[in-house]
Structure formats: structure tokens, C-alpha cells
PQR file of N, CA, C, O and H, with PARSE charges and radii, in Angstrom:
ATOM      1  N   MET A   1     177.898 116.537 144.695 -0.4000 1.5000
ATOM      2  CA  MET A   1     176.832 117.492 145.605 -0.0000 2.0000
ATOM      3  C   MET A   1     176.114 116.442 145.656  0.5500 1.7000
ATOM      4  O   MET A   1     175.988 115.504 144.869 -0.5500 1.4000
ATOM      5  N   LYS A   2     175.346 116.824 147.304 -0.4000 1.5000
ATOM      6  CA  LYS A   2     174.455 115.965 147.904 -0.0000 2.0000
ATOM      7  C   LYS A   2     173.276 116.953 148.685  0.5500 1.7000
ATOM      8  O   LYS A   2     173.515 117.817 149.529 -0.5500 1.4000
ATOM      9  H   LYS A   2     175.448 117.586 147.943  0.4000 1.0000
ATOM     10  N   ILE A   3     172.138 116.616 148.224 -0.4000 1.5000
ATOM     11  CA  ILE A   3     171.229 118.134 149.061 -0.0000 2.0000
ATOM     12  C   ILE A   3     170.356 116.986 149.710  0.5500 1.7000
ATOM     13  O   ILE A   3     169.698 116.227 148.999 -0.5500 1.4000
ATOM     14  H   ILE A   3     171.944 115.914 147.539  0.4000 1.0000
ATOM     15  N   ARG A   4     170.377 116.887 151.122 -0.4000 1.5000
ATOM     16  CA  ARG A   4     169.357 116.098 151.788 -0.0000 2.0000
ATOM     17  C   ARG A   4     168.455 116.908 152.618  0.5500 1.7000
ATOM     18  O   ARG A   4     169.025 117.736 153.328 -0.5500 1.4000
ATOM     19  H   ARG A   4     170.912 117.504 151.699  0.4000 1.0000
ATOM     20  N   TYR A   5     166.745 116.836 152.713 -0.4000 1.5000
ATOM     21  CA  TYR A   5     166.309 117.618 153.429 -0.0000 2.0000
ATOM     22  C   TYR A   5     165.131 116.306 154.781  0.5500 1.7000
ATOM     23  O   TYR A   5     164.458 115.277 154.824 -0.5500 1.4000
ATOM     24  H   TYR A   5     166.281 116.164 152.137  0.4000 1.0000
ATOM     25  N   PHE A   6     165.560 117.219 155.423 -0.4000 1.5000
ATOM     26  CA  PHE A   6     164.980 116.539 156.866 -0.0000 2.0000
ATOM     27  C   PHE A   6     163.539 116.805 157.240  0.5500 1.7000
ATOM     28  O   PHE A   6     163.321 117.829 157.887 -0.5500 1.4000
ATOM     29  H   PHE A   6     166.107 118.056 155.388  0.4000 1.0000
ATOM     30  N   THR A   7     162.607 116.080 156.945 -0.4000 1.5000
ATOM     31  CA  THR A   7     161.745 116.899 157.494 -0.0000 2.0000
ATOM     32  C   THR A   7     160.934 116.979 158.595  0.5500 1.7000
ATOM     33  O   THR A   7     160.159 117.853 158.982 -0.5500 1.4000
ATOM     34  H   THR A   7     162.784 115.247 156.419  0.4000 1.0000
ATOM     35  N   ASP A   8     161.287 115.791 159.078 -0.4000 1.5000
ATOM     36  CA  ASP A   8     161.552 116.294 161.193 -0.0000 2.0000
ATOM     37  C   ASP A   8     161.593 117.396 161.532  0.5500 1.7000
ATOM     38  O   ASP A   8     160.690 118.148 161.899 -0.5500 1.4000
ATOM     39  H   ASP A   8     161.918 115.081 158.763  0.4000 1.0000
ATOM     40  N   THR A   9     162.995 117.596 161.390 -0.4000 1.5000
ATOM     41  CA  THR A   9     163.414 119.479 161.775 -0.0000 2.0000
ATOM     42  C   THR A   9     163.517 120.490 160.418  0.5500 1.7000
ATOM     43  O   THR A   9     164.514 121.205 160.522 -0.5500 1.4000
ATOM     44  H   THR A   9     163.729 116.985 161.092  0.4000 1.0000
ATOM     45  N   ASP A  10     162.893 120.696 159.399 -0.4000 1.5000
ATOM     46  CA  ASP A  10     162.712 121.459 158.237 -0.0000 2.0000
ATOM     47  C   ASP A  10     164.350 121.965 158.384  0.5500 1.7000
ATOM     48  O   ASP A  10     164.576 123.160 158.579 -0.5500 1.4000
ATOM     49  H   ASP A  10     162.084 120.115 159.314  0.4000 1.0000
ATOM     50  N   THR A  11     165.242 121.184 158.300 -0.4000 1.5000
ATOM     51  CA  THR A  11     166.485 121.085 157.623 -0.0000 2.0000
ATOM     52  C   THR A  11     167.017 120.735 156.518  0.5500 1.7000
ATOM     53  O   THR A  11     166.845 119.526 156.364 -0.5500 1.4000
ATOM     54  H   THR A  11     165.059 120.214 158.142  0.4000 1.0000
ATOM     55  N   ALA A  12     167.983 121.528 155.065 -0.4000 1.5000
ATOM     56  CA  ALA A  12     168.369 121.513 154.291 -0.0000 2.0000
ATOM     57  C   ALA A  12     170.389 120.843 154.362  0.5500 1.7000
ATOM     58  O   ALA A  12     170.800 121.517 155.307 -0.5500 1.4000
ATOM     59  H   ALA A  12     168.123 122.511 155.190  0.4000 1.0000
ATOM     60  N   LEU A  13     170.933 120.458 154.146 -0.4000 1.5000
ATOM     61  CA  LEU A  13     171.984 120.189 154.189 -0.0000 2.0000
ATOM     62  C   LEU A  13     172.275 119.665 152.544  0.5500 1.7000
ATOM     63  O   LEU A  13     171.694 118.919 151.755 -0.5500 1.4000
ATOM     64  H   LEU A  13     170.599 119.911 153.378  0.4000 1.0000
ATOM     65  N   ILE A  14     173.635 120.592 152.522 -0.4000 1.5000
ATOM     66  CA  ILE A  14     173.953 120.503 151.581 -0.0000 2.0000
ATOM     67  C   ILE A  14     175.645 120.529 151.176  0.5500 1.7000
ATOM     68  O   ILE A  14     176.335 121.538 151.321 -0.5500 1.4000
ATOM     69  H   ILE A  14     174.106 121.198 153.162  0.4000 1.0000
ATOM     70  N   GLU A  15     176.114 119.337 150.690 -0.4000 1.5000
ATOM     71  CA  GLU A  15     177.716 119.025 150.733 -0.0000 2.0000
ATOM     72  C   GLU A  15     177.906 118.806 149.811  0.5500 1.7000
ATOM     73  O   GLU A  15     177.193 118.001 149.212 -0.5500 1.4000
ATOM     74  H   GLU A  15     175.554 118.517 150.573  0.4000 1.0000
ATOM     75  N   PHE A  16     179.024 119.442 149.191 -0.4000 1.5000
ATOM     76  CA  PHE A  16     179.856 120.434 148.457 -0.0000 2.0000
ATOM     77  C   PHE A  16     181.153 118.963 148.746  0.5500 1.7000
ATOM     78  O   PHE A  16     181.114 118.140 147.831 -0.5500 1.4000
ATOM     79  H   PHE A  16     179.604 120.096 149.678  0.4000 1.0000
ATOM     80  N   SER A  17     181.798 118.765 149.448 -0.4000 1.5000
ATOM     81  CA  SER A  17     182.726 117.368 149.159 -0.0000 2.0000
ATOM     82  C   SER A  17     182.989 116.848 150.933  0.5500 1.7000
ATOM     83  O   SER A  17     182.448 117.333 151.927 -0.5500 1.4000
ATOM     84  H   SER A  17     181.829 119.434 150.191  0.4000 1.0000
ATOM     85  N   ASN A  18     183.938 115.790 150.872 -0.4000 1.5000
ATOM     86  CA  ASN A  18     184.056 114.653 151.736 -0.0000 2.0000
ATOM     87  C   ASN A  18     184.942 115.078 152.901  0.5500 1.7000
ATOM     88  O   ASN A  18     185.313 114.506 153.926 -0.5500 1.4000
ATOM     89  H   ASN A  18     184.378 115.396 150.064  0.4000 1.0000
ATOM     90  N   GLU A  19     185.233 116.792 152.158 -0.4000 1.5000
ATOM     91  CA  GLU A  19     186.512 116.715 152.956 -0.0000 2.0000
ATOM     92  C   GLU A  19     186.065 116.681 154.758  0.5500 1.7000
ATOM     93  O   GLU A  19     184.889 116.770 155.109 -0.5500 1.4000
ATOM     94  H   GLU A  19     184.932 117.256 151.326  0.4000 1.0000
ATOM     95  N   SER A  20     187.220 116.540 155.759 -0.4000 1.5000
ATOM     96  CA  SER A  20     187.165 117.108 157.196 -0.0000 2.0000
ATOM     97  C   SER A  20     186.722 118.381 157.683  0.5500 1.7000
ATOM     98  O   SER A  20     187.214 119.417 157.236 -0.5500 1.4000
ATOM     99  H   SER A  20     188.176 116.468 155.474  0.4000 1.0000
ATOM    100  N   ILE A  21     185.715 118.388 158.680 -0.4000 1.5000
ATOM    101  CA  ILE A  21     184.692 119.559 158.966 -0.0000 2.0000
ATOM    102  C   ILE A  21     185.793 120.780 160.008  0.5500 1.7000
ATOM    103  O   ILE A  21     185.887 120.572 161.218 -0.5500 1.4000
ATOM    104  H   ILE A  21     185.315 117.547 159.044  0.4000 1.0000
ATOM    105  N   LEU A  22     186.307 121.609 159.561 -0.4000 1.5000
ATOM    106  CA  LEU A  22     187.285 122.174 160.678 -0.0000 2.0000
ATOM    107  C   LEU A  22     186.709 122.722 161.753  0.5500 1.7000
ATOM    108  O   LEU A  22     186.833 122.380 162.929 -0.5500 1.4000
ATOM    109  H   LEU A  22     186.231 121.777 158.578  0.4000 1.0000
ATOM    110  N   GLU A  23     185.623 124.206 160.969 -0.4000 1.5000
ATOM    111  CA  GLU A  23     184.753 125.363 161.595 -0.0000 2.0000
ATOM    112  C   GLU A  23     183.692 125.309 160.679  0.5500 1.7000
ATOM    113  O   GLU A  23     183.499 125.270 159.464 -0.5500 1.4000
ATOM    114  H   GLU A  23     185.522 124.484 160.013  0.4000 1.0000
ATOM    115  N   THR A  24     182.872 125.329 162.106 -0.4000 1.5000
ATOM    116  CA  THR A  24     181.200 125.717 161.406 -0.0000 2.0000
ATOM    117  C   THR A  24     181.210 127.460 161.729  0.5500 1.7000
ATOM    118  O   THR A  24     181.847 128.158 162.517 -0.5500 1.4000
ATOM    119  H   THR A  24     183.029 125.361 163.093  0.4000 1.0000
ATOM    120  N   LYS A  25     180.447 127.668 160.972 -0.4000 1.5000
ATOM    121  CA  LYS A  25     180.231 129.479 160.948 -0.0000 2.0000
ATOM    122  C   LYS A  25     179.075 129.626 160.776  0.5500 1.7000
ATOM    123  O   LYS A  25     178.446 129.071 159.876 -0.5500 1.4000
ATOM    124  H   LYS A  25     179.929 127.100 160.331  0.4000 1.0000
ATOM    125  N   GLU A  26     178.371 130.775 162.015 -0.4000 1.5000
ATOM    126  CA  GLU A  26     177.166 130.973 160.932 -0.0000 2.0000
ATOM    127  C   GLU A  26     176.799 132.289 161.074  0.5500 1.7000
ATOM    128  O   GLU A  26     176.993 133.283 161.775 -0.5500 1.4000
ATOM    129  H   GLU A  26     178.882 131.226 162.747  0.4000 1.0000
ATOM    130  N   ILE A  27     175.856 131.671 159.604 -0.4000 1.5000
ATOM    131  CA  ILE A  27     175.888 133.415 158.792 -0.0000 2.0000
ATOM    132  C   ILE A  27     175.116 134.170 158.982  0.5500 1.7000
ATOM    133  O   ILE A  27     175.446 135.355 158.983 -0.5500 1.4000
ATOM    134  H   ILE A  27     175.699 130.864 159.035  0.4000 1.0000
ATOM    135  N   SER A  28     173.878 133.820 159.200 -0.4000 1.5000
ATOM    136  CA  SER A  28     172.773 133.876 159.831 -0.0000 2.0000
ATOM    137  C   SER A  28     171.891 132.970 160.945  0.5500 1.7000
ATOM    138  O   SER A  28     172.237 131.862 161.356 -0.5500 1.4000
ATOM    139  H   SER A  28     173.610 132.856 159.199  0.4000 1.0000
ATOM    140  N   GLU A  29     170.774 133.634 161.305 -0.4000 1.5000
ATOM    141  CA  GLU A  29     169.658 132.773 162.099 -0.0000 2.0000
ATOM    142  C   GLU A  29     170.217 131.049 161.688  0.5500 1.7000
ATOM    143  O   GLU A  29     170.658 130.157 162.413 -0.5500 1.4000
ATOM    144  H   GLU A  29     170.493 134.534 160.971  0.4000 1.0000
ATOM    145  N   ASN A  30     170.066 131.085 160.829 -0.4000 1.5000
ATOM    146  CA  ASN A  30     169.213 130.054 159.847 -0.0000 2.0000
ATOM    147  C   ASN A  30     169.809 129.283 159.144  0.5500 1.7000
ATOM    148  O   ASN A  30     169.373 128.199 158.756 -0.5500 1.4000
ATOM    149  H   ASN A  30     169.708 131.810 160.240  0.4000 1.0000
ATOM    150  N   LEU A  31     171.467 130.019 158.765 -0.4000 1.5000
ATOM    151  CA  LEU A  31     172.253 129.600 157.968 -0.0000 2.0000
ATOM    152  C   LEU A  31     173.058 129.166 158.524  0.5500 1.7000
ATOM    153  O   LEU A  31     173.108 129.764 159.599 -0.5500 1.4000
ATOM    154  H   LEU A  31     171.821 130.900 159.080  0.4000 1.0000
ATOM    155  N   TYR A  32     174.125 128.104 158.450 -0.4000 1.5000
ATOM    156  CA  TYR A  32     175.654 127.748 158.411 -0.0000 2.0000
ATOM    157  C   TYR A  32     176.686 126.925 157.326  0.5500 1.7000
ATOM    158  O   TYR A  32     176.505 126.180 156.363 -0.5500 1.4000
ATOM    159  H   TYR A  32     174.085 127.619 157.577  0.4000 1.0000
ATOM    160  N   ILE A  33     177.829 127.466 158.013 -0.4000 1.5000
ATOM    161  CA  ILE A  33     178.575 126.853 156.920 -0.0000 2.0000
ATOM    162  C   ILE A  33     179.641 126.236 157.091  0.5500 1.7000
ATOM    163  O   ILE A  33     180.495 127.084 157.349 -0.5500 1.4000
ATOM    164  H   ILE A  33     177.975 128.071 158.796  0.4000 1.0000
ATOM    165  N   ASP A  34     180.175 125.012 157.094 -0.4000 1.5000
ATOM    166  CA  ASP A  34     181.160 124.406 157.110 -0.0000 2.0000
ATOM    167  C   ASP A  34     182.182 124.599 156.879  0.5500 1.7000
ATOM    168  O   ASP A  34     181.885 125.279 155.897 -0.5500 1.4000
ATOM    169  H   ASP A  34     179.482 124.323 156.884  0.4000 1.0000
ATOM    170  N   LEU A  35     183.835 124.646 156.882 -0.4000 1.5000
ATOM    171  CA  LEU A  35     184.887 124.678 156.152 -0.0000 2.0000
ATOM    172  C   LEU A  35     185.864 124.156 156.527  0.5500 1.7000
ATOM    173  O   LEU A  35     186.127 124.295 157.722 -0.5500 1.4000
ATOM    174  H   LEU A  35     184.075 124.094 157.680  0.4000 1.0000
ATOM    175  N   ASP A  36     186.688 123.441 155.764 -0.4000 1.5000
ATOM    176  CA  ASP A  36     187.666 122.883 156.173 -0.0000 2.0000
ATOM    177  C   ASP A  36     188.988 123.367 156.210  0.5500 1.7000
ATOM    178  O   ASP A  36     189.429 124.433 155.780 -0.5500 1.4000
ATOM    179  H   ASP A  36     186.473 123.328 154.794  0.4000 1.0000
ATOM    180  N   ARG A  37     189.777 122.089 156.999 -0.4000 1.5000
ATOM    181  CA  ARG A  37     191.461 123.307 157.444 -0.0000 2.0000
ATOM    182  C   ARG A  37     191.589 124.344 156.196  0.5500 1.7000
ATOM    183  O   ARG A  37     191.912 125.477 156.554 -0.5500 1.4000
ATOM    184  H   ARG A  37     189.419 121.223 157.348  0.4000 1.0000
ATOM    185  N   LYS A  38     191.403 124.174 154.846 -0.4000 1.5000
ATOM    186  CA  LYS A  38     191.766 125.266 154.151 -0.0000 2.0000
ATOM    187  C   LYS A  38     191.001 126.218 154.015  0.5500 1.7000
ATOM    188  O   LYS A  38     191.256 127.070 153.163 -0.5500 1.4000
ATOM    189  H   LYS A  38     191.140 123.254 154.555  0.4000 1.0000
ATOM    190  N   GLY A  39     189.879 126.312 154.815 -0.4000 1.5000
ATOM    191  CA  GLY A  39     188.744 128.033 153.940 -0.0000 2.0000
ATOM    192  C   GLY A  39     188.466 127.322 153.243  0.5500 1.7000
ATOM    193  O   GLY A  39     188.089 128.099 152.366 -0.5500 1.4000
ATOM    194  H   GLY A  39     189.672 125.620 155.507  0.4000 1.0000
ATOM    195  N   ASN A  40     188.241 125.907 152.643 -0.4000 1.5000
ATOM    196  CA  ASN A  40     186.785 125.793 151.365 -0.0000 2.0000
ATOM    197  C   ASN A  40     185.638 125.210 152.049  0.5500 1.7000
ATOM    198  O   ASN A  40     185.562 124.574 153.100 -0.5500 1.4000
ATOM    199  H   ASN A  40     188.548 125.276 153.355  0.4000 1.0000
ATOM    200  N   LEU A  41     184.874 125.533 151.307 -0.4000 1.5000
ATOM    201  CA  LEU A  41     183.374 125.209 151.645 -0.0000 2.0000
ATOM    202  C   LEU A  41     183.267 124.210 151.627  0.5500 1.7000
ATOM    203  O   LEU A  41     183.644 123.742 150.553 -0.5500 1.4000
ATOM    204  H   LEU A  41     184.935 126.050 150.453  0.4000 1.0000
ATOM    205  N   VAL A  42     182.867 123.413 152.395 -0.4000 1.5000
ATOM    206  CA  VAL A  42     182.385 121.547 152.393 -0.0000 2.0000
ATOM    207  C   VAL A  42     181.339 121.607 152.729  0.5500 1.7000
ATOM    208  O   VAL A  42     181.212 120.482 153.211 -0.5500 1.4000
ATOM    209  H   VAL A  42     182.560 123.794 153.268  0.4000 1.0000
ATOM    210  N   SER A  43     180.137 122.229 152.900 -0.4000 1.5000
ATOM    211  CA  SER A  43     178.641 121.579 153.347 -0.0000 2.0000
ATOM    212  C   SER A  43     178.136 123.004 154.206  0.5500 1.7000
ATOM    213  O   SER A  43     178.868 123.859 154.707 -0.5500 1.4000
ATOM    214  H   SER A  43     180.240 123.143 152.508  0.4000 1.0000
ATOM    215  N   MET A  44     176.575 122.946 154.192 -0.4000 1.5000
ATOM    216  CA  MET A  44     175.691 124.337 153.938 -0.0000 2.0000
ATOM    217  C   MET A  44     174.238 123.652 155.014  0.5500 1.7000
ATOM    218  O   MET A  44     173.542 122.647 154.867 -0.5500 1.4000
ATOM    219  H   MET A  44     175.981 122.252 153.785  0.4000 1.0000
ATOM    220  N   THR A  45     174.241 124.386 155.728 -0.4000 1.5000
ATOM    221  CA  THR A  45     172.763 124.315 156.741 -0.0000 2.0000
ATOM    222  C   THR A  45     172.090 125.358 156.752  0.5500 1.7000
ATOM    223  O   THR A  45     172.260 126.444 157.308 -0.5500 1.4000
ATOM    224  H   THR A  45     174.806 125.202 155.848  0.4000 1.0000
ATOM    225  N   ILE A  46     170.880 124.740 155.740 -0.4000 1.5000
ATOM    226  CA  ILE A  46     169.470 126.352 156.205 -0.0000 2.0000
ATOM    227  C   ILE A  46     168.509 125.264 156.863  0.5500 1.7000
ATOM    228  O   ILE A  46     168.204 124.153 156.429 -0.5500 1.4000
ATOM    229  H   ILE A  46     170.742 123.858 155.289  0.4000 1.0000
ATOM    230  N   GLU A  47     168.009 126.088 158.370 -0.4000 1.5000
ATOM    231  CA  GLU A  47     167.353 125.575 159.161 -0.0000 2.0000
ATOM    232  C   GLU A  47     166.133 126.286 158.382  0.5500 1.7000
ATOM    233  O   GLU A  47     166.342 127.306 157.725 -0.5500 1.4000
ATOM    234  H   GLU A  47     168.257 126.991 158.723  0.4000 1.0000
ATOM    235  N   HIS A  48     164.695 125.639 158.493 -0.4000 1.5000
ATOM    236  CA  HIS A  48     163.554 126.646 158.299 -0.0000 2.0000
ATOM    237  C   HIS A  48     163.708 126.636 157.385  0.5500 1.7000
ATOM    238  O   HIS A  48     163.755 127.818 157.044 -0.5500 1.4000
ATOM    239  H   HIS A  48     164.525 124.811 159.027  0.4000 1.0000
ATOM    240  N   ALA A  49     163.939 125.651 156.066 -0.4000 1.5000
ATOM    241  CA  ALA A  49     163.954 125.365 154.690 -0.0000 2.0000
ATOM    242  C   ALA A  49     162.885 125.541 154.147  0.5500 1.7000
ATOM    243  O   ALA A  49     163.136 126.188 153.131 -0.5500 1.4000
ATOM    244  H   ALA A  49     163.902 124.691 156.344  0.4000 1.0000
ATOM    245  N   ARG A  50     162.000 125.385 154.202 -0.4000 1.5000
ATOM    246  CA  ARG A  50     160.692 125.363 153.133 -0.0000 2.0000
ATOM    247  C   ARG A  50     160.794 126.930 153.324  0.5500 1.7000
ATOM    248  O   ARG A  50     161.238 127.498 152.326 -0.5500 1.4000
ATOM    249  H   ARG A  50     161.796 124.859 155.027  0.4000 1.0000
ATOM    250  N   GLU A  51     160.527 127.625 154.228 -0.4000 1.5000
ATOM    251  CA  GLU A  51     160.205 128.745 154.323 -0.0000 2.0000
ATOM    252  C   GLU A  51     161.350 129.976 154.150  0.5500 1.7000
ATOM    253  O   GLU A  51     160.866 131.106 154.088 -0.5500 1.4000
ATOM    254  H   GLU A  51     160.167 127.163 155.039  0.4000 1.0000
ATOM    255  N   LYS A  52     162.782 129.871 154.068 -0.4000 1.5000
ATOM    256  CA  LYS A  52     163.750 130.519 153.651 -0.0000 2.0000
ATOM    257  C   LYS A  52     164.092 130.325 152.304  0.5500 1.7000
ATOM    258  O   LYS A  52     163.996 131.178 151.422 -0.5500 1.4000
ATOM    259  H   LYS A  52     163.175 128.953 154.118  0.4000 1.0000
ATOM    260  N   ALA A  53     164.559 128.994 152.156 -0.4000 1.5000
ATOM    261  CA  ALA A  53     165.020 128.549 150.606 -0.0000 2.0000
ATOM    262  C   ALA A  53     164.165 127.854 150.209  0.5500 1.7000
ATOM    263  O   ALA A  53     164.506 126.671 150.202 -0.5500 1.4000
ATOM    264  H   ALA A  53     164.637 128.301 152.872  0.4000 1.0000
ATOM    265  N   ASN A  54     162.842 128.100 149.743 -0.4000 1.5000
ATOM    266  CA  ASN A  54     161.831 126.838 149.478 -0.0000 2.0000
ATOM    267  C   ASN A  54     162.875 126.309 148.990  0.5500 1.7000
ATOM    268  O   ASN A  54     163.790 126.726 148.279 -0.5500 1.4000
ATOM    269  H   ASN A  54     162.564 129.061 149.748  0.4000 1.0000
ATOM    270  N   ILE A  55     162.633 125.374 149.444 -0.4000 1.5000
ATOM    271  CA  ILE A  55     163.019 124.194 149.101 -0.0000 2.0000
ATOM    272  C   ILE A  55     162.219 122.714 148.735  0.5500 1.7000
ATOM    273  O   ILE A  55     162.699 121.587 148.613 -0.5500 1.4000
ATOM    274  H   ILE A  55     161.890 125.035 150.021  0.4000 1.0000
ATOM    275  N   SER A  56     161.053 123.104 148.634 -0.4000 1.5000
ATOM    276  CA  SER A  56     159.854 122.238 148.077 -0.0000 2.0000
ATOM    277  C   SER A  56     160.324 122.013 146.328  0.5500 1.7000
ATOM    278  O   SER A  56     159.998 121.245 145.422 -0.5500 1.4000
ATOM    279  H   SER A  56     160.663 124.019 148.733  0.4000 1.0000
ATOM    280  N   GLU A  57     161.274 123.173 146.501 -0.4000 1.5000
ATOM    281  CA  GLU A  57     161.843 123.168 144.472 -0.0000 2.0000
ATOM    282  C   GLU A  57     162.883 123.282 144.116  0.5500 1.7000
ATOM    283  O   GLU A  57     163.265 124.328 143.592 -0.5500 1.4000
ATOM    284  H   GLU A  57     161.539 123.796 147.236  0.4000 1.0000
ATOM    285  N   VAL A  58     163.680 122.207 144.298 -0.4000 1.5000
ATOM    286  CA  VAL A  58     164.887 122.396 143.604 -0.0000 2.0000
ATOM    287  C   VAL A  58     164.946 121.976 142.502  0.5500 1.7000
ATOM    288  O   VAL A  58     164.280 120.967 142.273 -0.5500 1.4000
ATOM    289  H   VAL A  58     163.369 121.357 144.724  0.4000 1.0000
ATOM    290  N   SER A  59     165.746 122.564 141.405 -0.4000 1.5000
ATOM    291  CA  SER A  59     165.728 122.131 140.237 -0.0000 2.0000
ATOM    292  C   SER A  59     167.824 122.307 139.958  0.5500 1.7000
ATOM    293  O   SER A  59     168.613 123.127 140.426 -0.5500 1.4000
ATOM    294  H   SER A  59     166.288 123.384 141.591  0.4000 1.0000
ATOM    295  N   TYR A  60     167.965 121.531 139.340 -0.4000 1.5000
ATOM    296  CA  TYR A  60     169.056 121.597 138.418 -0.0000 2.0000
ATOM    297  C   TYR A  60     170.115 121.892 136.727  0.5500 1.7000
ATOM    298  O   TYR A  60     169.794 121.600 135.576 -0.5500 1.4000
ATOM    299  H   TYR A  60     167.324 120.864 138.959  0.4000 1.0000
ATOM    300  N   LEU A  61     170.882 122.292 137.038 -0.4000 1.5000
ATOM    301  CA  LEU A  61     171.037 123.092 135.378 -0.0000 2.0000
ATOM    302  C   LEU A  61     171.929 123.398 135.058  0.5500 1.7000
ATOM    303  O   LEU A  61     172.187 124.589 135.230 -0.5500 1.4000
ATOM    304  H   LEU A  61     171.142 122.529 137.974  0.4000 1.0000
ATOM    305  N   GLN A  62     172.702 122.736 134.557 -0.4000 1.5000
ATOM    306  CA  GLN A  62     174.532 123.275 134.268 -0.0000 2.0000
ATOM    307  C   GLN A  62     174.181 124.187 133.118  0.5500 1.7000
ATOM    308  O   GLN A  62     173.205 124.174 132.368 -0.5500 1.4000
ATOM    309  H   GLN A  62     172.492 121.768 134.417  0.4000 1.0000
ATOM    310  N   MET A  63     175.309 125.041 133.180 -0.4000 1.5000
ATOM    311  CA  MET A  63     175.316 125.711 132.016 -0.0000 2.0000
ATOM    312  C   MET A  63     176.763 125.761 131.496  0.5500 1.7000
ATOM    313  O   MET A  63     177.842 125.779 132.089 -0.5500 1.4000
ATOM    314  H   MET A  63     176.101 125.051 133.789  0.4000 1.0000
ATOM    315  N   GLU A  64     176.346 125.780 129.852 -0.4000 1.5000
ATOM    316  CA  GLU A  64     177.215 125.277 129.231 -0.0000 2.0000
ATOM    317  C   GLU A  64     178.354 126.576 128.713  0.5500 1.7000
ATOM    318  O   GLU A  64     177.715 127.587 128.423 -0.5500 1.4000
ATOM    319  H   GLU A  64     175.469 125.765 129.370  0.4000 1.0000
ATOM    320  N   LYS A  65     179.286 126.683 128.607 -0.4000 1.5000
ATOM    321  CA  LYS A  65     180.138 128.089 128.467 -0.0000 2.0000
ATOM    322  C   LYS A  65     179.878 128.387 127.116  0.5500 1.7000
ATOM    323  O   LYS A  65     180.185 127.649 126.179 -0.5500 1.4000
ATOM    324  H   LYS A  65     179.805 125.861 128.843  0.4000 1.0000
ATOM    325  N   ILE A  66     179.041 129.988 126.981 -0.4000 1.5000
ATOM    326  CA  ILE A  66     179.565 130.420 125.676 -0.0000 2.0000
ATOM    327  C   ILE A  66     180.357 130.780 124.874  0.5500 1.7000
ATOM    328  O   ILE A  66     181.194 131.587 125.279 -0.5500 1.4000
ATOM    329  H   ILE A  66     178.791 130.587 127.742  0.4000 1.0000
ATOM    330  N   VAL A  67     180.411 130.421 123.695 -0.4000 1.5000
ATOM    331  CA  VAL A  67     181.773 131.313 122.916 -0.0000 2.0000
ATOM    332  C   VAL A  67     180.958 132.442 121.772  0.5500 1.7000
ATOM    333  O   VAL A  67     180.073 132.407 120.917 -0.5500 1.4000
ATOM    334  H   VAL A  67     179.732 129.765 123.366  0.4000 1.0000
ATOM    335  N   ALA A  68     181.994 133.511 122.457 -0.4000 1.5000
ATOM    336  CA  ALA A  68     181.623 134.465 121.313 -0.0000 2.0000
ATOM    337  C   ALA A  68     182.172 134.362 119.920  0.5500 1.7000
ATOM    338  O   ALA A  68     183.336 134.729 119.760 -0.5500 1.4000
ATOM    339  H   ALA A  68     182.713 133.539 123.152  0.4000 1.0000
ATOM    340  N   TYR A  69     181.426 133.867 118.788 -0.4000 1.5000
ATOM    341  CA  TYR A  69     182.213 134.349 117.420 -0.0000 2.0000
ATOM    342  C   TYR A  69     182.467 135.766 117.434  0.5500 1.7000
ATOM    343  O   TYR A  69     181.961 136.477 118.302 -0.5500 1.4000
ATOM    344  H   TYR A  69     180.481 133.568 118.918  0.4000 1.0000
ATOM    345  N   GLN A  70     183.180 136.204 116.574 -0.4000 1.5000
ATOM    346  CA  GLN A  70     183.461 137.173 116.004 -0.0000 2.0000
ATOM    347  C   GLN A  70     183.391 136.882 114.023  0.5500 1.7000
ATOM    348  O   GLN A  70     183.660 137.805 113.254 -0.5500 1.4000
ATOM    349  H   GLN A  70     183.591 135.626 115.869  0.4000 1.0000
TER
END
């Protein structure tokens, strides 16, 4: 996954795969998703990212599977 932030346009681009984009769908006024030919998510674009997605604070936390012991 790659996250790119363009300060000049306040736009965030989150890339989930390198597949070719077949279709772009507008989810809301500031959120767009790109889909491949199988309908899988390729990328997401967030316009006005500072206001809409708090892009100034990005963190990553990998959660491990919790095994319950009986």
C-alpha cells in the first residue's frame, strides 16, 4: 500500500494494488474509488484531505490474530 499526499491540491491518493483501473466511482463529493476489471479496489482519492480525513496524522498498526485459549 502507498499513501501519497499532494500539498498543492490537498489531495490524498491511497494505492492498494498495481492493477489497471477500469472504472472510477464517486462515493461522495470528495471521495473516489478506482476499481479493476474484477471489481476489486485499486486506489482511493480523498480531496480536501486535511479537513475530510485528518491526513496530517497517519499511523499504521498491524494487528495480530488473537487466539483464545480454553
